C-alpha positions as CSV (number, residue, x, y, z in Angstrom):
1,M,42.1,25.1,13.2
2,I,42.1,27.5,16.1
3,V,39.6,26.7,18.9
4,L,38.2,29.8,20.7
5,E,36.9,30.0,24.2
6,P,34.2,32.7,24.2
7,G,34.9,35.5,26.7
8,A,38.7,34.7,26.9
9,V,40.2,35.3,23.5
10,T,43.4,37.4,23.4
11,L,44.4,40.2,21.1
12,E,47.3,38.1,19.9
13,T,44.9,35.3,18.8
14,L,42.7,37.8,17.0
15,R,45.7,39.4,15.3
16,D,46.9,36.0,14.1
17,L,43.4,35.1,12.8
18,Y,43.2,38.5,11.0
19,R,46.6,38.1,9.4
20,D,46.6,34.4,8.6
21,G,42.9,33.7,7.8
22,T,43.1,30.5,9.8
23,A,39.9,28.5,10.1
24,T,38.4,28.6,13.6
25,R,35.6,27.2,15.7
26,L,34.2,27.6,19.2
27,A,35.2,25.3,22.0
28,D,32.7,22.5,22.7
29,S,32.3,23.8,26.2
30,A,30.3,26.7,24.9
31,R,27.6,24.5,23.4
32,A,25.6,23.9,26.6
33,G,25.2,27.6,27.4
34,V,24.1,28.3,23.8
35,E,21.5,25.6,23.9
36,E,20.1,26.7,27.2
37,S,19.6,30.2,25.9
38,A,18.0,28.9,22.7
39,A,15.6,26.9,24.9
40,V,14.5,30.0,26.7
41,V,13.7,31.7,23.4
42,A,11.8,28.6,22.1
43,R,9.6,28.7,25.2
44,A,8.9,32.5,24.7
45,A,8.1,31.9,21.0
46,A,5.5,29.3,21.9
47,G,3.9,31.5,24.5
48,E,1.3,34.2,24.3
49,D,3.2,37.1,25.8
50,A,4.8,39.7,23.5
51,V,8.6,39.4,23.6
52,Y,10.6,41.9,21.6
53,G,12.4,40.5,18.7
54,I,10.8,37.1,19.0
55,N,7.1,37.7,18.2
56,T,7.0,41.4,17.7
57,G,8.2,43.9,15.0
58,F,11.4,45.8,15.4
59,G,12.5,49.2,16.5
60,K,9.6,51.6,16.3
61,L,7.4,48.7,15.2
62,A,8.0,46.8,18.4
63,S,4.3,47.2,19.4
64,K,3.2,45.0,16.4
65,K,2.5,41.4,17.6
66,I,3.5,38.6,15.1
67,A,1.6,35.3,14.9
68,P,3.6,32.2,15.7
69,K,3.3,30.9,12.2
70,D,5.0,34.0,10.9
71,T,8.1,34.1,13.2
72,A,10.4,32.4,10.6
73,T,9.3,34.8,8.0
74,L,9.8,37.7,10.4
75,Q,13.5,36.8,10.8
76,R,14.1,36.4,7.1
77,N,12.3,39.6,6.3
78,L,14.4,41.3,9.0
79,I,17.6,40.2,7.3
80,L,16.6,41.1,3.8
81,S,15.1,44.5,4.7
82,H,18.3,45.5,6.5
83,C,20.6,44.7,3.6
84,C,21.0,48.4,2.8
85,G,24.8,48.7,2.8
86,V,26.5,50.7,0.1
87,G,30.1,51.4,-1.0
88,D,33.2,49.2,-1.6
89,P,33.2,45.7,-0.2
90,L,35.0,45.2,3.1
91,P,38.3,43.4,2.5
92,T,38.2,39.7,3.1
93,D,40.5,39.7,6.1
94,K,38.3,42.2,7.9
95,T,35.1,40.3,6.9
96,R,36.4,37.1,8.3
97,L,37.5,38.8,11.5
98,M,33.9,40.2,11.8
99,M,32.6,36.7,11.5
100,V,34.9,35.4,14.2
101,L,33.8,38.2,16.5
102,K,30.1,37.2,15.9
103,L,31.0,33.6,16.8
104,L,32.5,34.8,20.1
105,S,29.5,36.9,20.9
106,L,26.9,34.2,20.1
107,G,29.1,31.7,21.9
108,R,28.6,33.4,25.3
109,G,25.1,31.9,25.4
110,A,23.1,35.0,25.9
111,S,21.8,35.5,22.3
112,G,19.2,32.8,22.2
113,V,20.3,31.3,18.8
114,R,20.7,27.6,18.1
115,W,24.1,25.9,17.8
116,D,23.2,25.4,14.1
117,V,23.6,29.2,13.6
118,I,27.1,29.1,15.1
119,A,28.0,26.0,13.0
120,Q,26.9,27.8,9.8
121,I,29.4,30.6,10.5
122,E,32.1,28.1,11.3
123,V,31.7,26.1,8.1
124,M,31.7,29.3,6.1
125,L,35.0,30.2,7.6
126,K,36.4,26.7,7.1
127,H,35.4,26.5,3.4
128,G,36.2,30.1,2.5
129,V,32.6,31.4,1.8
130,T,33.0,35.1,2.6
131,P,30.0,37.4,2.5
132,V,30.3,40.5,0.4
133,I,29.8,43.3,3.0
134,P,29.3,46.8,1.7
135,S,31.5,49.1,3.9
136,Q,29.0,52.0,4.4
137,G,25.7,52.1,6.1
138,S,26.2,51.6,9.8
139,V,25.9,54.4,12.4
140,G,27.2,52.2,15.2
141,A,24.1,51.8,17.3
142,S,21.3,49.2,17.5
143,G,24.2,47.3,16.2
144,D,26.1,47.4,12.9
145,L,22.7,46.5,11.3
146,A,23.4,46.8,7.6
147,P,26.8,45.2,7.5
148,L,25.8,42.3,9.7
149,A,22.6,41.8,7.7
150,H,24.7,41.3,4.6
151,M,26.7,38.6,6.5
152,A,23.5,37.0,7.7
153,A,22.1,37.1,4.1
154,T,24.9,34.8,2.9
155,M,24.1,32.4,5.7
156,I,20.5,32.1,4.4
157,G,21.5,31.9,0.8
158,A,20.7,35.6,-0.2
159,G,23.0,38.4,-1.3
160,E,26.5,37.9,-2.6
161,A,29.7,36.1,-1.4
162,Q,33.3,35.5,-2.4
163,Y,34.3,31.9,-3.0
164,Q,37.7,30.8,-4.4
165,G,38.5,34.3,-5.5
166,Q,35.2,34.8,-7.4
167,R,32.2,37.0,-6.5
168,M,28.9,35.2,-7.0
169,S,25.5,34.8,-5.5
170,S,25.5,33.5,-1.9
171,A,23.4,30.6,-3.0
172,D,26.0,29.6,-5.6
173,A,28.9,30.1,-3.2
174,L,27.3,27.8,-0.6
175,A,26.4,25.2,-3.2
176,K,30.0,25.2,-4.6
177,A,31.4,24.7,-1.1
178,G,28.9,21.9,-0.4
179,L,26.9,23.8,2.1
180,Q,23.2,24.5,2.6
181,P,21.5,27.8,3.5
182,I,20.2,27.9,7.1
183,V,16.6,28.7,8.0
184,L,16.5,31.1,10.9
185,G,14.4,30.5,13.9
186,P,12.9,32.9,16.5
187,K,15.2,35.8,17.4
188,E,18.1,34.4,15.3
189,G,18.0,37.1,12.6
190,L,18.0,39.7,15.3
191,G,20.9,38.0,17.1
192,L,23.0,38.1,14.0
193,I,22.5,41.7,13.0
194,N,22.5,43.4,16.5
195,G,26.1,43.8,17.7
196,T,29.2,45.8,17.2
197,Q,31.2,43.2,15.2
198,F,31.7,45.2,12.0
199,S,32.9,48.3,13.9
200,T,35.1,46.2,16.2
201,A,36.6,44.2,13.4
202,C,37.6,47.4,11.6
203,A,38.9,49.0,14.8
204,L,40.9,45.9,15.6
205,A,42.4,45.8,12.1
206,G,43.3,49.5,12.5
207,L,45.0,48.6,15.9
208,F,46.9,45.7,14.4
209,E,48.1,47.8,11.4
210,S,49.0,50.8,13.5
211,W,51.0,48.6,15.9
212,R,53.2,47.7,13.0
213,M,53.6,51.4,12.2
214,V,54.7,52.1,15.8
215,E,57.3,49.4,15.7
216,A,58.5,50.4,12.2
217,S,58.8,54.0,13.3
218,M,61.2,53.2,16.1
219,V,63.5,51.5,13.6
220,I,63.2,54.1,10.9
221,A,63.6,57.0,13.3
222,S,66.8,55.3,14.5
223,L,68.0,55.2,10.8
224,T,67.2,58.9,10.5
225,T,69.0,59.8,13.7
226,D,72.2,58.2,12.3
227,A,71.7,59.7,8.9
228,I,71.6,63.3,10.2
229,M,74.3,62.5,12.8
230,G,71.8,63.2,15.6
231,S,72.4,62.9,19.3
232,T,71.4,59.8,21.2
233,A,71.8,61.4,24.6
234,P,68.0,62.1,24.6
235,L,67.5,58.3,24.6
236,M,69.2,57.8,28.0
237,A,67.2,55.7,30.3
238,G,67.4,58.1,33.2
239,I,65.5,60.8,31.3
240,H,62.6,58.6,30.6
241,D,62.5,56.9,34.0
242,L,62.1,60.3,35.6
243,R,58.9,60.9,33.7
244,G,57.6,57.4,34.1
245,H,55.3,56.8,31.2
246,A,55.6,53.1,30.0
247,G,55.3,53.9,26.3
248,Q,58.1,56.5,26.4
249,I,60.4,54.2,28.3
250,D,59.7,51.4,25.8
251,V,60.4,53.5,22.8
252,A,63.7,54.9,24.2
253,R,64.8,51.4,25.2
254,E,64.1,50.0,21.8
255,M,65.9,52.8,20.0
256,R,69.0,52.5,22.2
257,A,69.2,48.8,21.4
258,I,68.7,49.4,17.7
259,M,71.5,52.0,17.5
260,D,74.0,50.2,19.8
261,G,77.3,49.8,18.0
262,S,76.9,52.4,15.3
263,E,80.2,53.8,14.0
264,I,78.4,56.9,12.8
265,R,77.1,57.5,16.4
266,E,80.6,57.0,17.9
267,S,82.2,59.4,15.4
268,H,80.5,62.4,17.0
269,R,79.9,61.2,20.6
270,E,82.4,63.8,22.0
271,D,80.5,66.5,20.3
272,D,77.1,65.2,21.5
273,T,76.0,68.3,23.2
274,R,77.1,70.7,20.5
275,V,73.5,71.5,19.4
276,Q,70.1,70.4,20.5
277,D,68.5,68.4,17.7
278,P,65.0,69.4,16.4
279,Y,62.1,67.9,18.3
280,C,61.4,65.3,15.6
281,I,64.7,63.6,16.6
282,R,64.9,64.6,20.3
283,C,61.3,63.9,21.2
284,Q,60.6,60.6,19.4
285,P,60.2,58.6,22.6
286,Q,57.9,61.3,24.1
287,V,55.7,61.5,21.0
288,V,55.6,57.9,19.8
289,G,55.7,56.6,23.3
290,A,52.5,58.6,24.0
291,A,50.9,57.2,20.9
292,L,51.9,53.7,22.0
293,D,50.2,54.2,25.4
294,V,47.1,55.6,23.6
295,L,47.0,52.4,21.4
296,R,47.4,50.3,24.5
297,A,44.3,51.9,26.0
298,A,42.4,51.3,22.8
299,A,43.6,47.7,22.7
300,H,42.3,47.1,26.3
301,T,38.9,48.4,25.2
302,L,38.8,46.4,22.0
303,Q,39.8,43.1,23.7
304,I,36.9,43.5,26.1
305,E,34.6,44.3,23.2
306,A,35.8,41.4,21.1
307,N,34.7,39.0,23.9
308,A,31.5,40.8,24.7
309,V,27.8,40.1,24.0
310,T,26.4,43.0,22.2
311,D,23.1,42.1,20.6
312,N,19.6,42.8,21.9
313,P,17.5,41.5,23.6
314,L,19.7,39.4,25.8
315,V,18.8,36.0,27.3
316,L,19.6,35.9,31.0
317,V,19.5,32.1,31.4
318,D,19.8,32.0,35.2
319,E,16.9,34.4,35.6
320,G,14.9,32.8,32.8
321,Q,14.3,36.2,31.3
322,I,14.7,37.9,27.9
323,V,15.6,41.5,28.5
324,S,16.1,44.5,26.3
325,G,19.2,46.6,26.9
326,G,21.7,48.7,24.9
327,N,24.9,46.7,24.6
328,F,24.7,47.2,20.8
329,H,25.7,50.8,21.2
330,A,29.3,51.1,20.0
331,E,30.4,54.1,22.0
332,Y,33.3,52.2,23.4
333,V,34.5,51.2,19.9
334,G,34.0,54.7,18.6
335,F,36.2,56.2,21.3
336,A,38.8,53.5,20.7
337,A,38.8,54.2,17.0
338,D,39.2,57.9,17.6
339,Q,42.1,57.2,19.9
340,I,43.8,55.1,17.3
341,A,43.3,57.7,14.7
342,L,44.9,60.4,16.9
343,A,47.9,58.1,17.5
344,V,48.3,57.3,13.7
345,A,48.1,61.0,12.8
346,E,50.8,62.0,15.3
347,I,53.2,59.2,14.4
348,G,52.9,60.4,10.8
349,A,53.3,64.1,11.8
350,I,56.7,63.6,13.5
351,A,57.9,61.2,10.8
352,Q,57.1,63.7,8.1
353,R,59.2,66.3,9.9
354,R,62.1,63.9,9.9
355,V,61.7,63.5,6.1
356,A,61.7,67.3,5.8
357,L,64.8,67.5,8.0
358,M,66.8,65.1,5.9
359,V,66.1,66.8,2.5
360,D,66.8,70.3,3.8
361,P,70.6,71.0,3.5
362,T,70.4,73.8,6.1
363,L,69.3,71.4,8.8
364,S,70.6,68.0,7.8
365,H,74.3,68.1,8.9
366,D,75.9,68.3,5.5
367,L,73.8,65.8,3.7
368,P,73.4,66.8,0.0
369,P,70.3,68.8,-0.9
370,F,67.3,66.5,-1.3
371,L,69.7,63.6,-0.8
372,T,70.8,63.5,-4.4
373,P,74.5,63.3,-5.4
374,D,74.0,65.8,-8.2
375,P,71.5,68.5,-7.0
376,G,70.2,70.8,-9.7
377,L,70.3,68.4,-12.5
378,N,68.5,66.0,-10.2
379,S,65.7,66.8,-7.8
380,G,66.2,63.7,-5.6
381,F,63.6,63.2,-2.9
382,M,62.1,66.7,-3.3
383,I,58.6,65.6,-4.3
384,A,58.7,62.4,-2.3
385,E,58.8,64.8,0.7
386,V,55.9,66.7,-0.7
387,T,53.9,63.5,-0.9
388,T,54.5,62.8,2.8
389,A,53.3,66.3,3.6
390,A,50.1,65.7,1.6
391,L,49.4,62.4,3.4
392,M,50.3,63.9,6.8
393,S,47.7,66.6,6.2
394,E,45.1,64.1,5.0
395,N,45.6,62.1,8.2
396,K,45.2,65.1,10.3
397,H,41.8,65.8,8.8
398,L,40.8,62.1,9.1
399,A,41.8,62.1,12.8
400,N,39.0,64.5,13.7
401,P,36.7,62.6,16.1
402,C,33.7,60.7,14.8
403,V,32.1,59.6,18.0
404,T,30.9,63.1,18.7
405,D,28.9,63.2,15.5
406,S,25.7,61.6,16.7
407,T,22.4,61.9,14.7
408,P,19.0,60.4,15.4
409,T,17.7,57.6,13.3
410,S,14.8,55.1,13.0
411,A,12.0,57.6,13.7
412,N,13.9,59.0,16.7
413,Q,13.9,55.6,18.5
414,E,17.6,55.4,18.0
415,D,18.2,59.0,19.0
416,H,21.9,58.8,19.9
417,V,24.4,56.8,17.9
418,S,28.2,56.3,18.1
419,M,29.3,56.6,14.4
420,A,31.9,53.9,15.4
421,A,31.6,52.2,12.0
422,H,33.1,55.0,9.9
423,G,35.3,56.0,12.8
424,A,36.9,52.5,12.6
425,L,36.7,52.1,8.8
426,R,38.8,55.3,8.2
427,L,41.7,53.7,10.1
428,G,42.5,51.6,7.0
429,R,43.1,54.6,4.9
430,M,45.0,56.3,7.7
431,T,47.4,53.5,8.3
432,Q,47.9,53.1,4.5
433,N,48.9,56.8,4.4
434,L,51.2,56.4,7.4
435,S,53.0,53.4,5.8
436,V,53.9,55.7,2.9
437,I,55.2,58.4,5.1
438,L,57.4,55.9,7.0
439,G,58.4,54.2,3.7
440,V,59.6,57.5,2.3
441,E,61.4,58.3,5.5
442,A,63.2,54.9,5.3
443,M,64.2,55.6,1.7
444,C,65.7,59.0,2.7
445,A,67.4,57.6,5.8
446,A,69.0,54.8,3.8
447,Q,70.3,57.4,1.4
448,G,71.6,59.5,4.2
449,I,73.3,56.5,6.0
450,E,75.1,55.7,2.7
451,A,76.3,59.3,2.4
452,R,78.2,58.8,5.8
453,A,80.5,56.0,4.3
454,P,83.0,54.8,5.1
455,L,81.4,55.0,8.6
456,V,78.6,52.4,9.1
457,T,75.6,52.3,11.3
458,S,74.8,49.7,14.0
459,P,74.5,46.0,13.1
460,P,70.7,46.0,13.4
461,L,70.4,49.0,11.2
462,Q,72.9,47.6,8.7
463,A,70.6,44.6,8.4
464,V,67.6,47.0,7.9
465,L,69.6,48.9,5.2
466,A,70.4,45.7,3.4
467,M,66.7,44.7,3.5
468,V,65.7,48.1,2.0
469,R,68.2,47.8,-0.7
470,T,66.7,44.4,-1.8
471,R,63.6,46.3,-2.9
472,V,64.7,50.0,-3.3
473,P,68.0,50.7,-5.0
474,S,70.1,53.7,-3.9
475,L,69.1,56.9,-5.7
476,K,72.1,57.8,-8.0
477,E,70.1,59.9,-10.4
478,D,66.4,60.8,-10.8
479,R,64.1,58.0,-11.8
480,Y,60.5,57.1,-11.7
481,L,60.0,56.9,-7.9
482,A,56.4,55.7,-7.5
483,P,57.2,52.0,-7.5
484,D,60.0,52.5,-5.0
485,I,57.6,54.3,-2.7
486,E,55.1,51.5,-2.9
487,A,57.8,48.9,-2.2
488,A,59.0,50.8,0.9
489,S,55.4,51.2,2.0
490,A,54.8,47.5,1.6
491,M,57.8,46.7,3.7
492,V,56.4,48.9,6.5
493,R,52.9,47.2,6.3
494,S,54.4,43.7,6.3
495,G,56.3,44.2,9.5
496,D,59.7,43.7,7.8
497,F,61.4,46.6,9.6
498,A,60.5,45.4,13.1
499,R,61.4,41.8,12.3
500,T,64.7,42.7,10.8
501,A,65.7,44.9,13.7
502,N,64.2,42.4,16.3
503,V,61.7,44.9,17.6
504,A,58.6,43.4,19.2
505,V,56.6,45.6,21.6
506,P,53.7,43.9,23.5
507,F,50.1,45.2,23.5
């Protein structure tokens, strides 16, 4: 059980929760602030003055006053009416991360919900009751309304949930886990569905997955450099220190360490300046280093957002006021998601060029055509390279910005929106594509390294090569390659390349 302090949770903790699915709860120290804000809401609900979201309608209907006897019905109706999501269900790991983020937001004590609401999310996480969240339907402003409504619906026993690997009604899932639906009080439905937690969870997942791709690319690019007998002079520290960008310096340092001790490298050191290698070899630190720094900027934004209060209206306890604002607008998340998408596309673009370099006998320093021992009868990695080109192109299209595509909604009350939700959601598809590109590069590079025998690569890369060969045999003659590509892609996604080569770059 991981105990979270609202406002102070790190990216490392969120990454571990996302990957491991560990149960979590808020620190007891958060309870006093939560209960104070709930008391402010309770007083407003008992009063005569109209307060948005407590005794009024919502959005364009905010001028409609609601009788005190109907406030509970108001909150339930709000949840049910907003369950308009469509599309494939969000994966369980992202859904649970979304729930954790909602805990963190409510736990800041500015949402006006009772501690019982927080406890309901905690016990659902503990017992594995996971709401079924349709992945489409949010425009990323006024909160991720539809996705969060589906989460809230499970809390009150409506909608659908996953429990012990089975999809069923939320009421049945809660009952099988020994839990009861919660009855929402004033403002609690609104506190649950306003917020950026769906977009932020998807963006964080994209960040965590793309971070593995960055680390893997350093290892795999090093394999490729040895496979084509490329120069390592462009990795010299002095070059990168003169420019000064942290990401570039980090990538060059990691690649120098990974390649240290390579016999292949030493075999042509005296001829190191004979030719300038193509940019896909020579400029890996500059390109992937830039992507790394872009990801770090996005990480900074998302860590703040993960700890933020993003619903509306907010309860300012010290002032004793309930105030409408716009923290639900996910522009920050939208920009971060677009940054991540650009980085993912560029990591894939330069990796694809390395694949093309290795299969082309006019460029690959005497490697066999398409890396097959018997070209002509065999096609080797010819079409595997085409697949990487297809996925690279798809990622380029997907990397087009989403945050600029605002459209007015809700009778023009919500007249500027962030589109952060699908900006963040598309990162899953992009990182999956990138893992295939890098997986194919690893397959080609392993084949190229073996073609340099009896010379061997560095000790870290020998360990990487051995790992690859446990899942993907050397290509002696043409075979059905799709399972090999999936196996190599899975190793990229799992972090095996970075772990084996002892690469760990901090956020």
